[in-house]
DSSP file (Angstrom, degrees, kcal/mol; ACC not computed):
  #  RESIDUE AA STRUCTURE BP1 BP2  ACC     N-H-->O    O-->H-N    N-H-->O    O-->H-N    TCO  KAPPA ALPHA  PHI   PSI    X-CA   Y-CA   Z-CA
    1    1 A M     >        0   0    0      0, 0.0     4,-2.0     0, 0.0     5,-0.2   0.000 360.0 360.0 360.0 -35.3  -21.8    2.8  -38.7
    2    2 A Q  H  >  +     0   0    0      1,-0.2     4,-2.2     2,-0.2     5,-0.2   0.904 360.0  52.0 -61.5 -41.5  -20.0    1.7  -35.5
    3    3 A D  H  > S+     0   0    0      1,-0.2     4,-2.4     2,-0.2    -1,-0.2   0.900 107.9  50.7 -64.5 -40.4  -20.5   -2.0  -36.4
    4    4 A N  H  > S+     0   0    0      2,-0.2     4,-2.4     1,-0.2    -1,-0.2   0.907 110.2  49.8 -64.1 -41.2  -19.1   -1.5  -39.9
    5    5 A T  H  X S+     0   0    0     -4,-2.0     4,-2.3     2,-0.2    -1,-0.2   0.910 111.3  49.1 -63.8 -42.2  -16.0    0.1  -38.6
    6    6 A T  H  X S+     0   0    0     -4,-2.2     4,-2.6     2,-0.2    -2,-0.2   0.918 111.5  48.8 -63.6 -43.6  -15.5   -2.6  -36.0
    7    7 A I  H  X S+     0   0    0     -4,-2.4     4,-2.7     1,-0.2     5,-0.2   0.913 111.1  50.4 -63.5 -42.0  -15.9   -5.3  -38.7
    8    8 A I  H  X S+     0   0    0     -4,-2.4     4,-2.3     2,-0.2    -1,-0.2   0.908 111.7  48.1 -62.8 -42.1  -13.4   -3.6  -41.0
    9    9 A I  H  X S+     0   0    0     -4,-2.3     4,-2.4     2,-0.2    -2,-0.2   0.936 113.8  46.2 -64.3 -46.4  -10.9   -3.3  -38.2
   10   10 A V  H  X S+     0   0    0     -4,-2.6     4,-2.4     1,-0.2    -2,-0.2   0.925 114.4  47.0 -64.0 -45.1  -11.2   -7.0  -37.2
   11   11 A V  H  X S+     0   0    0     -4,-2.7     4,-2.6     1,-0.2    -1,-0.2   0.885 111.6  52.0 -64.9 -38.2  -11.1   -8.2  -40.8
   12   12 A S  H  X S+     0   0    0     -4,-2.3     4,-2.5    -5,-0.2    -1,-0.2   0.916 110.5  47.6 -64.2 -42.8   -8.0   -6.0  -41.5
   13   13 A I  H  X S+     0   0    0     -4,-2.4     4,-2.6     2,-0.2    -2,-0.2   0.917 113.0  48.5 -64.8 -42.7   -6.2   -7.4  -38.5
   14   14 A L  H  X S+     0   0    0     -4,-2.4     4,-2.4     2,-0.2    -2,-0.2   0.913 112.3  48.4 -63.8 -42.1   -7.0  -11.0  -39.5
   15   15 A A  H  X S+     0   0    0     -4,-2.6     4,-2.5     2,-0.2    -2,-0.2   0.917 112.6  48.2 -64.8 -42.7   -5.9  -10.4  -43.1
   16   16 A L  H  X S+     0   0    0     -4,-2.5     4,-2.7     1,-0.2     5,-0.2   0.915 111.5  50.2 -63.2 -42.5   -2.6   -8.8  -41.9
   17   17 A H  H  X S+     0   0    0     -4,-2.6     4,-2.2     1,-0.2    -1,-0.2   0.900 111.1  49.7 -61.8 -41.1   -2.1  -11.7  -39.5
   18   18 A F  H  X S+     0   0    0     -4,-2.4     4,-2.2     2,-0.2    -2,-0.2   0.917 112.4  46.8 -63.4 -45.2   -2.7  -14.2  -42.3
   19   19 A L  H  X S+     0   0    0     -4,-2.5     4,-2.5     2,-0.2    -2,-0.2   0.901 112.3  49.3 -66.5 -41.1   -0.3  -12.4  -44.6
   20   20 A V  H  X S+     0   0    0     -4,-2.7     4,-2.6     2,-0.2    -1,-0.2   0.904 110.3  52.3 -64.4 -40.0    2.4  -12.1  -42.0
   21   21 A G  H  X S+     0   0    0     -4,-2.2     4,-2.4    -5,-0.2    -2,-0.2   0.917 110.5  46.6 -61.9 -43.9    2.0  -15.8  -41.2
   22   22 A I  H  X S+     0   0    0     -4,-2.2     4,-2.5     2,-0.2     5,-0.2   0.918 112.8  50.2 -64.2 -43.0    2.4  -16.8  -44.9
   23   23 A G  H  X S+     0   0    0     -4,-2.5     4,-2.4     1,-0.2    -2,-0.2   0.904 110.6  49.6 -60.7 -41.5    5.5  -14.5  -45.1
   24   24 A W  H  X S+     0   0    0     -4,-2.6     4,-2.7     2,-0.2    -2,-0.2   0.908 110.8  49.8 -65.2 -42.1    7.0  -16.1  -42.0
   25   25 A L  H  X S+     0   0    0     -4,-2.4     4,-2.6     2,-0.2     5,-0.2   0.917 111.4  48.3 -63.2 -42.8    6.4  -19.6  -43.4
   26   26 A I  H  X S+     0   0    0     -4,-2.5     4,-2.2     2,-0.2     5,-0.3   0.913 112.6  49.4 -62.9 -42.0    8.0  -18.7  -46.7
   27   27 A Y  H  X S+     0   0    0     -4,-2.4     4,-2.8    -5,-0.2     5,-0.4   0.928 113.4  45.5 -62.5 -45.9   11.0  -17.2  -44.8
   28   28 A K  H  X S+     0   0    0     -4,-2.7     4,-1.7     1,-0.2     5,-0.3   0.889 114.3  48.4 -67.3 -38.2   11.4  -20.2  -42.6
   29   29 A M  H  < S+     0   0    0     -4,-2.6     4,-0.3    -5,-0.2    -1,-0.2   0.869 120.8  35.5 -70.9 -35.0   11.1  -22.7  -45.5
   30   30 A S  H  < S+     0   0    0     -4,-2.2     4,-0.4    -5,-0.2    -2,-0.2   0.839 128.2  32.3 -88.1 -33.7   13.5  -20.8  -47.7
   31   31 A G  H  X S+     0   0    0     -4,-2.8     4,-1.6    -5,-0.3    -3,-0.2   0.699 102.8  70.5 -98.9 -21.2   16.0  -19.6  -45.1
   32   32 A S  H  X S+     0   0    0     -4,-1.7     4,-3.1    -5,-0.4     5,-0.3   0.825  90.5  61.6 -71.8 -29.5   16.0  -22.3  -42.5
   33   33 A D  H  > S+     0   0    0     -4,-0.3     4,-2.3    -5,-0.3    -1,-0.2   0.933 107.6  43.2 -62.1 -45.2   17.8  -24.9  -44.6
   34   34 A K  H  > S+     0   0    0     -4,-0.4     4,-2.1     2,-0.2    -1,-0.2   0.915 116.9  46.9 -66.6 -42.8   20.9  -22.8  -45.0
   35   35 A N  H  X S+     0   0    0     -4,-1.6     4,-2.0     2,-0.2    -2,-0.2   0.906 113.5  47.7 -67.5 -41.4   20.9  -21.7  -41.3
   36   36 A E  H  X S+     0   0    0     -4,-3.1     4,-2.3     2,-0.2    -2,-0.2   0.901 111.4  51.0 -67.0 -39.7   20.4  -25.3  -40.1
   37   37 A D  H  X S+     0   0    0     -4,-2.3     4,-1.9    -5,-0.3    -2,-0.2   0.916 111.7  46.6 -63.8 -42.5   23.1  -26.7  -42.3
   38   38 A S  H  X S+     0   0    0     -4,-2.1     4,-1.4     1,-0.2    -1,-0.2   0.864 112.6  50.4 -69.4 -33.8   25.6  -24.1  -41.1
   39   39 A N  H  X S+     0   0    0     -4,-2.0     4,-1.3     1,-0.2    -1,-0.2   0.880 110.3  49.2 -70.4 -37.1   24.7  -24.7  -37.5
   40   40 A H  H  < S+     0   0    0     -4,-2.3    -2,-0.2     1,-0.2    -1,-0.2   0.846 108.3  54.0 -70.4 -33.3   25.0  -28.5  -37.9
   41   41 A D  H  < S+     0   0    0     -4,-1.9    -1,-0.2     1,-0.2    -2,-0.2   0.860 106.1  52.8 -67.6 -34.1   28.4  -28.1  -39.5
   42   42 A D  H  <        0   0    0     -4,-1.4    -1,-0.2     1,-0.2    -2,-0.2   0.844 360.0 360.0 -70.1 -32.6   29.7  -26.0  -36.6
   43   43 A N     <        0   0    0     -4,-1.3    -1,-0.2    -5,-0.1    -2,-0.2   0.472 360.0 360.0 -84.3 360.0   28.6  -28.7  -34.0
């Protein structure tokens, strides 16, 4: 039973890390263009 709990915890952490990574990539791809353009205009 200990092994199953450990595997579930590890898989859950990996899945969460994967989802956060995808979310971060989507955020950077959609939001970075506007932020970079405004920063370049200021300089």
